[in-house]
C-alpha positions in Angstrom: -6.9 0.3 -8.6 -3.3 -0.7 -6.7 -0.3 0.2 -8.9 2.6 -1.8 -7.3 6.4 -0.3 -8.5 9.7 -1.5 -7.9 11.9 0.2 -5.9 15.8 0.2 -6.8 18.2 0.9 -4.3 21.4 3.3 -4.8 19.4 5.7 -7.5 22.3 8.6 -6.6 24.5 8.1 -9.5 22.6 5.8 -11.8 19.6 8.5 -12.9 20.8 10.4 -16.2 19.6 14.2 -14.4 20.4 15.8 -17.9 17.3 13.8 -19.2 13.7 15.5 -18.6 11.3 12.8 -19.8 9.3 11.5 -16.9 6.0 9.3 -16.2 4.2 11.6 -13.9 1.3 9.6 -11.8 -0.6 12.7 -10.4 -3.8 12.8 -8.0 -2.6 9.4 -7.0 -2.6 7.8 -3.1 0.1 6.7 -2.0 0.4 3.8 0.8 3.1 4.2 3.1 3.7 0.2 4.6 6.6 1.9 6.9 3.5 4.5 8.9 0.6 2.1 8.0 -1.3 5.4 6.5 -2.7 6.4 3.0 -0.6 9.8 2.0 -3.8 10.8 -0.4 -3.3 13.0 -3.9 0.3 12.9 -4.4 2.5 12.8 -7.0 4.9 10.8 -8.2 7.3 11.0 -11.2 9.4 7.8 -12.6 12.4 8.4 -14.3 13.4 5.1 -16.3 13.1 2.3 -13.8 13.6 4.5 -10.7 11.4 6.2 -8.6 12.3 9.8 -8.8 10.0 12.4 -7.0 7.0 11.9 -4.5 5.2 14.2 -3.2 2.4 16.7 -3.0 4.0 19.5 -6.2 6.6 18.1 -8.8 8.0 21.2 -10.3 11.5 20.3 -12.3 11.5 20.8 -15.8 9.8 18.1 -18.5 10.1 17.2 -21.7 7.1 17.2 -24.4 7.7 13.5 -24.0 6.8 13.3 -21.0 3.9 10.7 -20.2 0.9 11.2 -17.8 -1.2 9.0 -16.1 -4.4 10.1 -14.5 -4.2 8.8 -10.4 -7.2 9.8 -9.8 -9.1 6.9 -7.4 -6.3 4.7 -7.7 -3.4 3.9 -5.2 0.0 3.1 -5.5 2.4 1.2 -3.4 6.0 -1.2 -3.1 5.8 -3.8 -4.8 4.2 -7.0 -3.2 6.5 -10.4 -2.6 5.1 -13.6 -2.4 6.9 -15.8 0.5 5.8 -19.1 -0.8 6.8 -19.9 -4.5 8.4 -22.3 -6.9 9.7 -20.6 -9.8 13.1 -22.0 -10.2 12.0 -25.7 -11.5 11.8 -25.1 -15.2 13.3 -22.8 -17.7 10.0 -21.4 -19.2 8.7 -20.1 -15.9 9.7 -16.5 -16.4 7.6 -16.3 -19.4 4.9 -18.1 -18.4 4.7 -16.6 -14.8 6.8 -13.5 -15.0 3.9 -11.6 -16.6 1.1 -12.8 -14.1 3.0 -12.1 -10.8 4.0 -8.7 -12.4 -0.1 -7.6 -13.6 -0.7 -8.6 -9.5 1.8 -6.2 -8.3 4.1 -8.9 -7.2 7.7 -7.7 -7.6 9.5 -10.6 -5.5 9.4 -14.1 -4.6 11.1 -16.2 -2.2 11.6 -19.0 -4.0 11.2 -22.2 -1.9 12.8 -25.1 -3.9 14.4 -25.2 -7.5 17.2 -25.6 -9.6 20.3 -23.0 -8.3 21.5 -22.4 -12.0 17.8 -21.8 -13.1 17.6 -19.6 -10.3 20.9 -17.6 -11.5 20.0 -17.4 -15.1 16.0 -15.9 -13.7 18.0 -13.2 -11.9 20.3 -11.9 -14.8 16.9 -11.1 -17.1 16.4 -7.5 -17.8 15.3 -5.4 -15.1 12.4 -4.2 -16.7 11.2 -7.5 -17.1 12.4 -9.0 -13.7 11.8 -9.9 -10.4 13.2 -9.5 -6.9 14.4 -13.6 -6.3 15.5 -14.7 -2.9 15.9 -18.6 -3.5 17.0 -21.6 -2.2 18.0 -23.6 -4.6 16.9 -27.5 -4.5 15.1 -28.5 -1.2 17.6 -31.3 1.0 15.2 -34.1 1.9 15.3 -37.9 2.8 16.3 -40.6 0.6 14.3 -40.6 -1.6 13.2 -37.4 -1.8 9.2 -36.4 -2.2 9.9 -34.1 -5.0 12.8 -35.7 -7.3 13.2 -33.1 -9.7 14.4 -30.1 -7.4 15.4 -31.8 -4.5 18.6 -33.2 -2.7 18.6 -36.3 -1.3 20.5 -37.0 1.9 21.0 -40.2 4.1 23.3 -41.6 6.5 26.2 -41.6 3.8 25.9 -38.0 3.0 28.7 -35.6 3.5 26.0 -32.7 5.0 28.9 -29.7 5.2 30.2 -30.3 1.7 26.8 -30.2 0.2 26.1 -27.1 2.0 29.0 -25.6 1.1 28.3 -26.4 -2.5 25.4 -24.6 -2.5 26.1 -21.8 -0.7 29.0 -21.2 -2.7 26.5 -21.8 -6.0 24.2 -19.2 -5.1 21.4 -20.9 -2.8 20.2 -17.6 -0.3 19.0 -20.3 1.9 18.6 -23.8 3.2 15.1 -25.7 2.7 14.4 -29.5 4.1 11.7 -31.2 3.4 9.2 -34.0 4.9 11.4 -37.0 4.5 14.8 -35.8 5.7 15.9 -37.9 9.3 16.6 -36.5 12.3 20.6 -36.9 12.2 20.8 -35.3 8.7 18.2 -32.4 10.3 20.9 -32.1 12.7 23.4 -31.5 10.8 22.1 -28.8 8.3 20.7 -26.7 11.4 24.4 -26.9 13.0 25.8 -25.5 9.7 23.3 -23.0 9.2 24.2 -21.6 12.4 27.8 -22.0 12.3 27.8 -19.9 9.0 25.1 -17.6 10.2 22.8 -18.9 6.9 19.1 -18.9 6.8 17.2 -22.1 7.3 13.8 -22.9 6.7 12.2 -26.5 8.1 9.1 -28.0 6.3 7.0 -30.2 8.7 9.4 -33.7 9.2 7.2 -36.8 8.9 9.9 -38.2 11.3 10.3 -36.0 13.8 7.8 -34.9 16.1 6.5 -31.2 15.5 7.3 -29.8 19.1 10.8 -31.5 19.0 11.2 -30.2 15.1 11.3 -26.0 17.1 14.6 -27.3 18.5 15.9 -27.4 15.0 14.1 -24.3 13.3 
């Protein structure tokens, strides 16, 4: 059995040190993803939503309310990421999809096309029920687009710079182009992202030879 847990940065100053209530996972195998090794028979202490301790022996004072979990034969690792997901196109997807993702150890997603407002709303869900989301917002596609519900169509009349500025300022964390965008608009997107040091993901484009697409990605 694999247990995946979320690690929150900037823990110092956020943990209540006077609280001695923990969740203690004893005798569990820790997957060290940095070294690629499995460290066997470790103790993991959780306090609130934070990982408080990982090691051989946990010796701090604990309260009677502390919960113990037998980790024998189990493994624990950092939360997994799904690097191609479409979550942020429907306001009900948090209740529909979050439980299934979290139960399978996925604590973060790269959202590859959706609605910026929905994405921002999802990011403000209570931390204990939340996923880490790194998202594009709507895809940039040709006119007409493949997927009308979460794409922005562009053509020769589009102000690409203004469009991308708007996405960036409203929460998009990278730009994704899609199948029907034409080469002139793709050039503008690529130039904008290079100038602004902004992430850019290019989906296979129907109108440009695959070898030439590498120039823009």
